[in-house]
N, CA, C and O atoms as CSV, one atom per row, in Angstrom:
chain,resi,resn,atom,element,x,y,z
A,1,GLN,N,N,-13.223,-4.977,-18.814
A,1,GLN,CA,C,-12.499,-3.718,-18.697
A,1,GLN,C,C,-12.127,-3.481,-17.230
A,1,GLN,O,O,-12.981,-3.518,-16.344
A,2,LEU,N,N,-10.848,-3.241,-16.998
A,2,LEU,CA,C,-10.370,-3.029,-15.645
A,2,LEU,C,C,-10.934,-1.738,-15.068
A,2,LEU,O,O,-10.888,-0.689,-15.710
A,3,GLN,N,N,-11.469,-1.821,-13.849
A,3,GLN,CA,C,-11.974,-0.627,-13.169
A,3,GLN,C,C,-11.612,-0.666,-11.697
A,3,GLN,O,O,-11.688,-1.711,-11.051
A,4,LEU,N,N,-11.220,0.475,-11.181
A,4,LEU,CA,C,-11.000,0.675,-9.760
A,4,LEU,C,C,-11.785,1.922,-9.371
A,4,LEU,O,O,-11.553,3.007,-9.903
A,5,VAL,N,N,-12.720,1.751,-8.435
A,5,VAL,CA,C,-13.604,2.858,-8.073
A,5,VAL,C,C,-13.504,3.098,-6.577
A,5,VAL,O,O,-13.939,2.279,-5.767
A,6,GLU,N,N,-12.917,4.244,-6.226
A,6,GLU,CA,C,-12.744,4.597,-4.817
A,6,GLU,C,C,-13.970,5.326,-4.295
A,6,GLU,O,O,-14.691,5.988,-5.042
A,7,SER,N,N,-14.187,5.187,-2.997
A,7,SER,CA,C,-15.258,5.919,-2.333
A,7,SER,C,C,-14.903,6.081,-0.864
A,7,SER,O,O,-13.986,5.436,-0.356
A,8,GLY,N,N,-15.648,6.958,-0.185
A,8,GLY,CA,C,-15.463,7.109,1.251
A,8,GLY,C,C,-14.729,8.359,1.689
A,8,GLY,O,O,-14.620,8.624,2.886
A,9,GLY,N,N,-14.226,9.128,0.744
A,9,GLY,CA,C,-13.535,10.350,1.115
A,9,GLY,C,C,-14.500,11.395,1.649
A,9,GLY,O,O,-15.718,11.227,1.591
A,10,GLY,N,N,-13.930,12.483,2.172
A,10,GLY,CA,C,-14.765,13.552,2.685
A,10,GLY,C,C,-13.986,14.508,3.552
A,10,GLY,O,O,-12.755,14.508,3.569
A,11,LEU,N,N,-14.733,15.324,4.272
A,11,LEU,CA,C,-14.155,16.312,5.177
A,11,LEU,C,C,-14.190,15.761,6.596
A,11,LEU,O,O,-15.225,15.281,7.060
A,12,VAL,N,N,-13.060,15.832,7.278
A,12,VAL,CA,C,-12.974,15.296,8.632
A,12,VAL,C,C,-12.111,16.227,9.473
A,12,VAL,O,O,-11.188,16.860,8.961
A,13,GLN,N,N,-12.409,16.305,10.738
A,13,GLN,CA,C,-11.619,17.137,11.644
A,13,GLN,C,C,-10.326,16.427,12.042
A,13,GLN,O,O,-10.254,15.199,11.995
A,14,PRO,N,N,-9.317,17.183,12.427
A,14,PRO,CA,C,-8.088,16.542,12.913
A,14,PRO,C,C,-8.399,15.585,14.059
A,14,PRO,O,O,-9.192,15.885,14.951
A,15,GLY,N,N,-7.757,14.438,14.006
A,15,GLY,CA,C,-8.019,13.403,14.995
A,15,GLY,C,C,-9.140,12.465,14.627
A,15,GLY,O,O,-9.367,11.466,15.309
A,16,GLY,N,N,-9.845,12.774,13.558
A,16,GLY,CA,C,-10.973,11.954,13.143
A,16,GLY,C,C,-10.559,10.750,12.322
A,16,GLY,O,O,-9.373,10.496,12.113
A,17,SER,N,N,-11.563,10.010,11.859
A,17,SER,CA,C,-11.336,8.770,11.115
A,17,SER,C,C,-12.188,8.717,9.860
A,17,SER,O,O,-13.256,9.325,9.783
A,18,LEU,N,N,-11.696,7.981,8.889
A,18,LEU,CA,C,-12.440,7.698,7.664
A,18,LEU,C,C,-12.084,6.299,7.204
A,18,LEU,O,O,-11.006,5.789,7.509
A,19,ILE,N,N,-12.992,5.685,6.470
A,19,ILE,CA,C,-12.704,4.403,5.813
A,19,ILE,C,C,-12.903,4.589,4.318
A,19,ILE,O,O,-13.992,4.936,3.860
A,20,LEU,N,N,-11.847,4.356,3.575
A,20,LEU,CA,C,-11.935,4.387,2.119
A,20,LEU,C,C,-12.155,2.975,1.594
A,20,LEU,O,O,-11.651,2.003,2.157
A,21,SER,N,N,-12.909,2.876,0.512
A,21,SER,CA,C,-13.136,1.603,-0.161
A,21,SER,C,C,-12.763,1.729,-1.620
A,21,SER,O,O,-12.845,2.806,-2.210
A,22,CYS,N,N,-12.354,0.619,-2.191
A,22,CYS,CA,C,-12.045,0.566,-3.619
A,22,CYS,C,C,-12.642,-0.708,-4.180
A,22,CYS,O,O,-12.216,-1.812,-3.840
A,23,ALA,N,N,-13.629,-0.546,-5.040
A,23,ALA,CA,C,-14.266,-1.683,-5.692
A,23,ALA,C,C,-13.557,-1.963,-7.007
A,23,ALA,O,O,-13.437,-1.083,-7.859
A,24,ALA,N,N,-13.089,-3.197,-7.165
A,24,ALA,CA,C,-12.323,-3.578,-8.344
A,24,ALA,C,C,-13.133,-4.501,-9.242
A,24,ALA,O,O,-13.934,-5.304,-8.763
A,25,SER,N,N,-12.920,-4.382,-10.537
A,25,SER,CA,C,-13.574,-5.271,-11.496
A,25,SER,C,C,-12.731,-5.352,-12.758
A,25,SER,O,O,-11.860,-4.516,-13.002
A,26,GLY,N,N,-13.010,-6.380,-13.555
A,26,GLY,CA,C,-12.315,-6.530,-14.831
A,26,GLY,C,C,-11.028,-7.314,-14.774
A,26,GLY,O,O,-10.332,-7.429,-15.782
A,27,PHE,N,N,-10.695,-7.855,-13.618
A,27,PHE,CA,C,-9.511,-8.701,-13.482
A,27,PHE,C,C,-9.727,-9.630,-12.290
A,27,PHE,O,O,-10.650,-9.434,-11.500
A,28,ILE,N,N,-8.872,-10.638,-12.169
A,28,ILE,CA,C,-9.010,-11.599,-11.077
A,28,ILE,C,C,-8.384,-10.980,-9.831
A,28,ILE,O,O,-7.180,-11.086,-9.597
A,29,PHE,N,N,-9.231,-10.337,-9.046
A,29,PHE,CA,C,-8.802,-9.527,-7.909
A,29,PHE,C,C,-7.897,-10.308,-6.958
A,29,PHE,O,O,-6.877,-9.789,-6.504
A,30,SER,N,N,-8.260,-11.531,-6.663
A,30,SER,CA,C,-7.535,-12.316,-5.652
A,30,SER,C,C,-6.133,-12.716,-6.105
A,30,SER,O,O,-5.368,-13.265,-5.312
A,31,ASN,N,N,-5.786,-12.456,-7.345
A,31,ASN,CA,C,-4.453,-12.792,-7.850
A,31,ASN,C,C,-3.430,-11.674,-7.686
A,31,ASN,O,O,-2.236,-11.872,-7.908
A,32,TYR,N,N,-3.914,-10.493,-7.294
A,32,TYR,CA,C,-3.045,-9.325,-7.343
A,32,TYR,C,C,-2.875,-8.621,-6.010
A,32,TYR,O,O,-3.794,-8.541,-5.195
A,33,ASN,N,N,-1.663,-8.114,-5.819
A,33,ASN,CA,C,-1.433,-7.175,-4.730
A,33,ASN,C,C,-2.126,-5.854,-5.069
A,33,ASN,O,O,-2.301,-5.497,-6.234
A,34,MET,N,N,-2.512,-5.150,-4.012
A,34,MET,CA,C,-3.197,-3.877,-4.197
A,34,MET,C,C,-2.540,-2.817,-3.317
A,34,MET,O,O,-1.797,-3.133,-2.389
A,35,GLY,N,N,-2.828,-1.566,-3.626
A,35,GLY,CA,C,-2.239,-0.502,-2.829
A,35,GLY,C,C,-3.107,0.737,-2.771
A,35,GLY,O,O,-4.065,0.894,-3.528
A,36,TRP,N,N,-2.747,1.600,-1.859
A,36,TRP,CA,C,-3.325,2.940,-1.774
A,36,TRP,C,C,-2.196,3.950,-1.917
A,36,TRP,O,O,-1.125,3.801,-1.330
A,37,TYR,N,N,-2.461,4.980,-2.711
A,37,TYR,CA,C,-1.533,6.084,-2.905
A,37,TYR,C,C,-2.288,7.374,-2.610
A,37,TYR,O,O,-3.514,7.375,-2.506
A,38,ARG,N,N,-1.556,8.455,-2.479
A,38,ARG,CA,C,-2.200,9.749,-2.299
A,38,ARG,C,C,-1.364,10.850,-2.942
A,38,ARG,O,O,-0.150,10.728,-3.107
A,39,GLN,N,N,-2.056,11.924,-3.296
A,39,GLN,CA,C,-1.369,13.083,-3.867
A,39,GLN,C,C,-1.927,14.342,-3.238
A,39,GLN,O,O,-3.101,14.673,-3.405
A,40,ALA,N,N,-1.074,15.034,-2.516
A,40,ALA,CA,C,-1.450,16.300,-1.894
A,40,ALA,C,C,-1.217,17.437,-2.885
A,40,ALA,O,O,-0.428,17.290,-3.818
A,41,PRO,N,N,-1.883,18.551,-2.695
A,41,PRO,CA,C,-1.713,19.699,-3.610
A,41,PRO,C,C,-0.252,20.106,-3.724
A,41,PRO,O,O,0.418,20.331,-2.716
A,42,GLY,N,N,0.231,20.199,-4.944
A,42,GLY,CA,C,1.601,20.643,-5.173
A,42,GLY,C,C,2.663,19.609,-4.904
A,42,GLY,O,O,3.853,19.923,-4.939
A,43,LYS,N,N,2.255,18.365,-4.632
A,43,LYS,CA,C,3.226,17.314,-4.315
A,43,LYS,C,C,3.098,16.140,-5.267
A,43,LYS,O,O,2.093,15.981,-5.960
A,44,GLU,N,N,4.146,15.320,-5.283
A,44,GLU,CA,C,4.126,14.100,-6.080
A,44,GLU,C,C,3.198,13.077,-5.424
A,44,GLU,O,O,2.967,13.113,-4.216
A,45,ARG,N,N,2.678,12.174,-6.238
A,45,ARG,CA,C,1.900,11.070,-5.667
A,45,ARG,C,C,2.840,10.171,-4.884
A,45,ARG,O,O,3.949,9.882,-5.333
A,46,GLU,N,N,2.398,9.730,-3.717
A,46,GLU,CA,C,3.207,8.865,-2.876
A,46,GLU,C,C,2.413,7.642,-2.452
A,46,GLU,O,O,1.188,7.684,-2.335
A,47,TRP,N,N,3.131,6.557,-2.225
A,47,TRP,CA,C,2.432,5.349,-1.794
A,47,TRP,C,C,2.119,5.470,-0.316
A,47,TRP,O,O,2.872,6.072,0.448
A,48,VAL,N,N,1.012,4.898,0.068
A,48,VAL,CA,C,0.539,4.955,1.453
A,48,VAL,C,C,0.602,3.572,2.094
A,48,VAL,O,O,1.153,3.403,3.182
A,49,ALA,N,N,0.029,2.587,1.402
A,49,ALA,CA,C,-0.040,1.247,1.980
A,49,ALA,C,C,-0.161,0.228,0.859
A,49,ALA,O,O,-0.725,0.511,-0.198
A,50,LEU,N,N,0.375,-0.960,1.104
A,50,LEU,CA,C,0.308,-2.055,0.150
A,50,LEU,C,C,-0.187,-3.305,0.858
A,50,LEU,O,O,0.039,-3.484,2.055
A,51,ILE,N,N,-0.864,-4.165,0.110
A,51,ILE,CA,C,-1.349,-5.424,0.671
A,51,ILE,C,C,-1.166,-6.512,-0.373
A,51,ILE,O,O,-1.409,-6.291,-1.559
A,52,ASP,N,N,-0.735,-7.693,0.073
A,52,ASP,CA,C,-0.532,-8.764,-0.892
A,52,ASP,C,C,-1.870,-9.389,-1.274
A,52,ASP,O,O,-2.914,-9.034,-0.726
A,53,SER,N,N,-1.826,-10.314,-2.210
A,53,SER,CA,C,-3.060,-10.865,-2.775
A,53,SER,C,C,-3.895,-11.623,-1.753
A,53,SER,O,O,-5.116,-11.710,-1.882
A,54,THR,N,N,-3.232,-12.172,-0.736
A,54,THR,CA,C,-3.958,-12.953,0.266
A,54,THR,C,C,-4.491,-12.087,1.400
A,54,THR,O,O,-5.388,-12.498,2.137
A,55,GLY,N,N,-3.937,-10.892,1.533
A,55,GLY,CA,C,-4.315,-10.024,2.637
A,55,GLY,C,C,-3.490,-10.227,3.882
A,55,GLY,O,O,-3.709,-9.552,4.888
A,56,ARG,N,N,-2.546,-11.143,3.834
A,56,ARG,CA,C,-1.774,-11.467,5.044
A,56,ARG,C,C,-0.560,-10.568,5.236
A,56,ARG,O,O,-0.080,-10.405,6.357
A,57,ILE,N,N,-0.061,-9.985,4.154
A,57,ILE,CA,C,1.139,-9.155,4.244
A,57,ILE,C,C,0.796,-7.717,3.875
A,57,ILE,O,O,0.232,-7.446,2.815
A,58,THR,N,N,1.146,-6.816,4.762
A,58,THR,CA,C,0.885,-5.395,4.525
A,58,THR,C,C,2.159,-4.590,4.759
A,58,THR,O,O,3.075,-5.012,5.464
A,59,LYS,N,N,2.176,-3.424,4.142
A,59,LYS,CA,C,3.323,-2.535,4.281
A,59,LYS,C,C,2.807,-1.114,4.276
A,59,LYS,O,O,1.867,-0.788,3.553
A,60,TYR,N,N,3.440,-0.248,5.106
A,60,TYR,CA,C,2.947,1.123,5.255
A,60,TYR,C,C,4.078,2.133,5.114
A,60,TYR,O,O,5.220,1.889,5.506
A,61,ASN,N,N,3.721,3.261,4.546
A,61,ASN,CA,C,4.609,4.411,4.577
A,61,ASN,C,C,4.784,4.818,6.042
A,61,ASN,O,O,3.841,4.759,6.831
A,62,ASP,N,N,5.996,5.227,6.390
A,62,ASP,CA,C,6.260,5.615,7.780
A,62,ASP,C,C,5.301,6.702,8.274
A,62,ASP,O,O,4.976,6.761,9.460
A,63,SER,N,N,4.858,7.547,7.369
A,63,SER,CA,C,4.014,8.674,7.761
A,63,SER,C,C,2.626,8.250,8.242
A,63,SER,O,O,1.932,9.027,8.898
A,64,VAL,N,N,2.219,7.010,7.916
A,64,VAL,CA,C,0.886,6.547,8.312
A,64,VAL,C,C,0.932,5.308,9.192
A,64,VAL,O,O,-0.100,4.846,9.678
A,65,GLN,N,N,2.129,4.771,9.397
A,65,GLN,CA,C,2.282,3.565,10.210
A,65,GLN,C,C,1.648,3.771,11.583
A,65,GLN,O,O,1.904,4.770,12.257
A,66,GLY,N,N,0.822,2.814,11.983
A,66,GLY,CA,C,0.172,2.900,13.282
A,66,GLY,C,C,-1.139,3.661,13.286
A,66,GLY,O,O,-1.895,3.602,14.255
A,67,ARG,N,N,-1.412,4.379,12.199
A,67,ARG,CA,C,-2.673,5.134,12.117
A,67,ARG,C,C,-3.602,4.584,11.031
A,67,ARG,O,O,-4.824,4.631,11.177
A,68,PHE,N,N,-3.039,4.075,9.968
A,68,PHE,CA,C,-3.820,3.553,8.846
A,68,PHE,C,C,-3.721,2.027,8.808
A,68,PHE,O,O,-2.711,1.442,9.198
A,69,THR,N,N,-4.798,1.402,8.326
A,69,THR,CA,C,-4.811,-0.048,8.150
A,69,THR,C,C,-5.396,-0.379,6.787
A,69,THR,O,O,-6.506,0.038,6.457
A,70,ILE,N,N,-4.643,-1.128,6.007
A,70,ILE,CA,C,-5.143,-1.598,4.715
A,70,ILE,C,C,-5.648,-3.020,4.881
A,70,ILE,O,O,-5.049,-3.824,5.596
A,71,SER,N,N,-6.751,-3.323,4.217
A,71,SER,CA,C,-7.307,-4.671,4.270
A,71,SER,C,C,-8.028,-4.939,2.953
A,71,SER,O,O,-8.213,-4.035,2.140
A,72,ARG,N,N,-8.426,-6.177,2.756
A,72,ARG,CA,C,-9.141,-6.528,1.539
A,72,ARG,C,C,-10.126,-7.643,1.813
A,72,ARG,O,O,-9.968,-8.423,2.752
A,73,ASN,N,N,-11.149,-7.703,0.971
A,73,ASN,CA,C,-12.113,-8.790,0.984
A,73,ASN,C,C,-12.146,-9.350,-0.423
A,73,ASN,O,O,-12.741,-8.756,-1.322
A,74,ASN,N,N,-11.512,-10.486,-0.613
A,74,ASN,CA,C,-11.425,-11.064,-1.962
A,74,ASN,C,C,-12.771,-11.601,-2.455
A,74,ASN,O,O,-12.952,-11.804,-3.656
A,75,ASN,N,N,-13.708,-11.832,-1.547
A,75,ASN,CA,C,-15.050,-12.259,-1.963
A,75,ASN,C,C,-15.845,-11.083,-2.526
A,75,ASN,O,O,-16.768,-11.266,-3.319
A,76,LYS,N,N,-15.479,-9.885,-2.109
A,76,LYS,CA,C,-16.189,-8.688,-2.563
A,76,LYS,C,C,-15.368,-7.862,-3.543
A,76,LYS,O,O,-15.809,-6.800,-3.984
A,77,ASN,N,N,-14.178,-8.342,-3.885
A,77,ASN,CA,C,-13.286,-7.610,-4.804
A,77,ASN,C,C,-13.084,-6.169,-4.346
A,77,ASN,O,O,-13.154,-5.234,-5.143
A,78,THR,N,N,-12.838,-6.010,-3.080
A,78,THR,CA,C,-12.736,-4.674,-2.497
A,78,THR,C,C,-11.510,-4.574,-1.593
A,78,THR,O,O,-11.192,-5.499,-0.846
A,79,VAL,N,N,-10.838,-3.441,-1.676
A,79,VAL,CA,C,-9.739,-3.142,-0.771
A,79,VAL,C,C,-10.118,-1.897,0.023
A,79,VAL,O,O,-10.774,-0.992,-0.494
A,80,TYR,N,N,-9.702,-1.866,1.271
A,80,TYR,CA,C,-10.099,-0.800,2.193
A,80,TYR,C,C,-8.874,-0.091,2.763
A,80,TYR,O,O,-7.771,-0.637,2.795
A,81,LEU,N,N,-9.103,1.131,3.209
A,81,LEU,CA,C,-8.082,1.844,3.957
A,81,LEU,C,C,-8.775,2.515,5.150
A,81,LEU,O,O,-9.506,3.495,4.999
A,82,GLN,N,N,-8.524,1.961,6.323
A,82,GLN,CA,C,-9.029,2.552,7.555
A,82,GLN,C,C,-8.017,3.607,7.989
A,82,GLN,O,O,-6.839,3.301,8.172
A,83,MET,N,N,-8.470,4.841,8.153
A,83,MET,CA,C,-7.582,5.942,8.511
A,83,MET,C,C,-8.028,6.532,9.837
A,83,MET,O,O,-9.142,7.040,9.961
A,84,ASN,N,N,-7.154,6.459,10.820
A,84,ASN,CA,C,-7.439,6.983,12.155
A,84,ASN,C,C,-6.484,8.114,12.491
A,84,ASN,O,O,-5.417,8.255,11.893
A,85,ASN,N,N,-6.899,8.921,13.468
A,85,ASN,CA,C,-6.063,10.013,13.959
A,85,ASN,C,C,-5.529,10.858,12.795
A,85,ASN,O,O,-4.331,11.125,12.705
A,86,LEU,N,N,-6.419,11.261,11.932
A,86,LEU,CA,C,-6.032,12.034,10.754
A,86,LEU,C,C,-5.492,13.405,11.142
A,86,LEU,O,O,-5.950,14.021,12.104
A,87,ASN,N,N,-4.520,13.863,10.382
A,87,ASN,CA,C,-3.973,15.209,10.603
A,87,ASN,C,C,-3.947,15.977,9.280
A,87,ASN,O,O,-4.241,15.431,8.217
A,88,TYR,N,N,-3.585,17.262,9.377
A,88,TYR,CA,C,-3.651,18.129,8.199
A,88,TYR,C,C,-2.806,17.578,7.044
A,88,TYR,O,O,-3.169,17.742,5.880
A,89,ASP,N,N,-1.699,16.936,7.356
A,89,ASP,CA,C,-0.819,16.411,6.315
A,89,ASP,C,C,-1.428,15.245,5.549
A,89,ASP,O,O,-0.894,14.838,4.517
A,90,ASP,N,N,-2.533,14.707,6.038
A,90,ASP,CA,C,-3.185,13.605,5.348
A,90,ASP,C,C,-4.148,14.096,4.266
A,90,ASP,O,O,-4.708,13.291,3.522
A,91,THR,N,N,-4.339,15.396,4.179
A,91,THR,CA,C,-5.201,15.951,3.133
A,91,THR,C,C,-4.608,15.660,1.764
A,91,THR,O,O,-3.472,16.036,1.475
A,92,ALA,N,N,-5.382,14.990,0.930
A,92,ALA,CA,C,-4.887,14.574,-0.382
A,92,ALA,C,C,-6.007,13.886,-1.147
A,92,ALA,O,O,-7.059,13.571,-0.589
A,93,VAL,N,N,-5.765,13.661,-2.423
A,93,VAL,CA,C,-6.614,12.744,-3.186
A,93,VAL,C,C,-6.011,11.354,-3.018
A,93,VAL,O,O,-4.819,11.156,-3.250
A,94,TYR,N,N,-6.832,10.403,-2.619
A,94,TYR,CA,C,-6.385,9.041,-2.366
A,94,TYR,C,C,-6.787,8.153,-3.536
A,94,TYR,O,O,-7.924,8.186,-4.006
A,95,TYR,N,N,-5.824,7.360,-3.991
A,95,TYR,CA,C,-6.026,6.498,-5.148
A,95,TYR,C,C,-5.788,5.049,-4.773
A,95,TYR,O,O,-4.861,4.721,-4.031
A,96,CYS,N,N,-6.635,4.199,-5.297
A,96,CYS,CA,C,-6.450,2.763,-5.206
A,96,CYS,C,C,-5.572,2.345,-6.389
A,96,CYS,O,O,-5.677,2.914,-7.475
A,97,SER,N,N,-4.713,1.356,-6.177
A,97,SER,CA,C,-3.859,0.923,-7.285
A,97,SER,C,C,-3.800,-0.586,-7.389
A,97,SER,O,O,-3.844,-1.304,-6.390
A,98,LEU,N,N,-3.700,-1.045,-8.615
A,98,LEU,CA,C,-3.447,-2.450,-8.911
A,98,LEU,C,C,-1.938,-2.614,-9.056
A,98,LEU,O,O,-1.302,-1.912,-9.842
A,99,GLN,N,N,-1.379,-3.531,-8.306
A,99,GLN,CA,C,0.057,-3.768,-8.334
A,99,GLN,C,C,0.366,-5.015,-9.158
A,99,GLN,O,O,-0.323,-6.029,-9.049
A,100,ASP,N,N,1.398,-4.929,-9.972
A,100,ASP,CA,C,1.830,-6.090,-10.746
A,100,ASP,C,C,3.339,-6.018,-10.885
A,100,ASP,O,O,3.877,-5.040,-11.405
A,101,GLY,N,N,4.015,-7.047,-10.424
A,101,GLY,CA,C,5.462,-7.061,-10.509
A,101,GLY,C,C,6.118,-5.929,-9.738
A,101,GLY,O,O,7.174,-5.432,-10.129
A,102,GLY,N,N,5.480,-5.519,-8.627
A,102,GLY,CA,C,6.049,-4.460,-7.805
A,102,GLY,C,C,5.805,-3.068,-8.328
A,102,GLY,O,O,6.365,-2.101,-7.813
A,103,THR,N,N,4.978,-2.954,-9.344
A,103,THR,CA,C,4.692,-1.649,-9.949
A,103,THR,C,C,3.194,-1.392,-9.957
A,103,THR,O,O,2.391,-2.314,-10.100
A,104,SER,N,N,2.833,-0.128,-9.800
A,104,SER,CA,C,1.427,0.251,-9.933
A,104,SER,C,C,1.090,0.322,-11.412
A,104,SER,O,O,1.671,1.118,-12.150
A,105,VAL,N,N,0.167,-0.496,-11.837
A,105,VAL,CA,C,-0.153,-0.553,-13.266
A,105,VAL,C,C,-1.462,0.134,-13.600
A,105,VAL,O,O,-1.753,0.382,-14.771
A,106,SER,N,N,-2.256,0.445,-12.584
A,106,SER,CA,C,-3.501,1.147,-12.831
A,106,SER,C,C,-3.955,1.827,-11.551
A,106,SER,O,O,-3.749,1.314,-10.451
A,107,PHE,N,N,-4.580,2.995,-11.712
A,107,PHE,CA,C,-5.133,3.740,-10.594
A,107,PHE,C,C,-6.608,4.027,-10.849
A,107,PHE,O,O,-7.062,4.088,-11.991
A,108,GLY,N,N,-7.339,4.200,-9.756
A,108,GLY,CA,C,-8.712,4.656,-9.876
A,108,GLY,C,C,-8.749,6.163,-10.100
A,108,GLY,O,O,-7.721,6.799,-10.330
A,109,GLN,N,N,-9.957,6.720,-10.027
A,109,GLN,CA,C,-10.115,8.151,-10.281
A,109,GLN,C,C,-9.795,8.987,-9.045
A,109,GLN,O,O,-9.617,10.201,-9.141
A,110,GLY,N,N,-9.724,8.340,-7.895
A,110,GLY,CA,C,-9.366,9.022,-6.663
A,110,GLY,C,C,-10.560,9.504,-5.874
A,110,GLY,O,O,-11.648,9.709,-6.413
A,111,THR,N,N,-10.332,9.683,-4.576
A,111,THR,CA,C,-11.340,10.234,-3.684
A,111,THR,C,C,-10.651,11.257,-2.771
A,111,THR,O,O,-9.574,11.002,-2.233
A,112,GLN,N,N,-11.288,12.402,-2.612
A,112,GLN,CA,C,-10.671,13.498,-1.871
A,112,GLN,C,C,-10.864,13.304,-0.372
A,112,GLN,O,O,-11.969,13.029,0.096
A,113,VAL,N,N,-9.781,13.452,0.363
A,113,VAL,CA,C,-9.823,13.473,1.819
A,113,VAL,C,C,-9.292,14.834,2.266
A,113,VAL,O,O,-8.170,15.216,1.933
A,114,THR,N,N,-10.105,15.549,3.015
A,114,THR,CA,C,-9.707,16.862,3.513
A,114,THR,C,C,-9.800,16.869,5.032
A,114,THR,O,O,-10.855,16.603,5.608
A,115,VAL,N,N,-8.682,17.176,5.665
A,115,VAL,CA,C,-8.641,17.272,7.123
A,115,VAL,C,C,-8.597,18.752,7.484
A,115,VAL,O,O,-7.637,19.462,7.181
A,116,SER,N,N,-9.649,19.187,8.132
A,116,SER,CA,C,-9.761,20.614,8.445
A,116,SER,C,C,-10.638,20.816,9.669
A,116,SER,O,O,-11.594,20.074,9.894
A,117,SER,N,N,-10.303,21.823,10.450
A,117,SER,CA,C,-11.132,22.154,11.607
A,117,SER,C,C,-12.159,23.219,11.231
A,117,SER,O,O,-12.955,23.634,12.073
């Protein structure tokens, strides 16, 4: 059974950092591209970062470019999102996604990130 379980969210002050993790199971992790998405209150879910199956190719939403880093460990079936210099606009529920054919085919339950002073 496919599972994506996010962790690492929390409350952080502006300018702070967090590392999100997503533990994957139920599929051959190393065969698939993965991504992180987020949904802020009252807004549509938006993509944040994508990583190819090897971990060598990454892509970022302009809003997080230079502040966030996506990475993966195929030995641990885990994808990460390092978030630095967080600001109020980064407050959202963050979701890990399994990508297939350029589409998100599954999401985890999400982890809340709140940026507040």
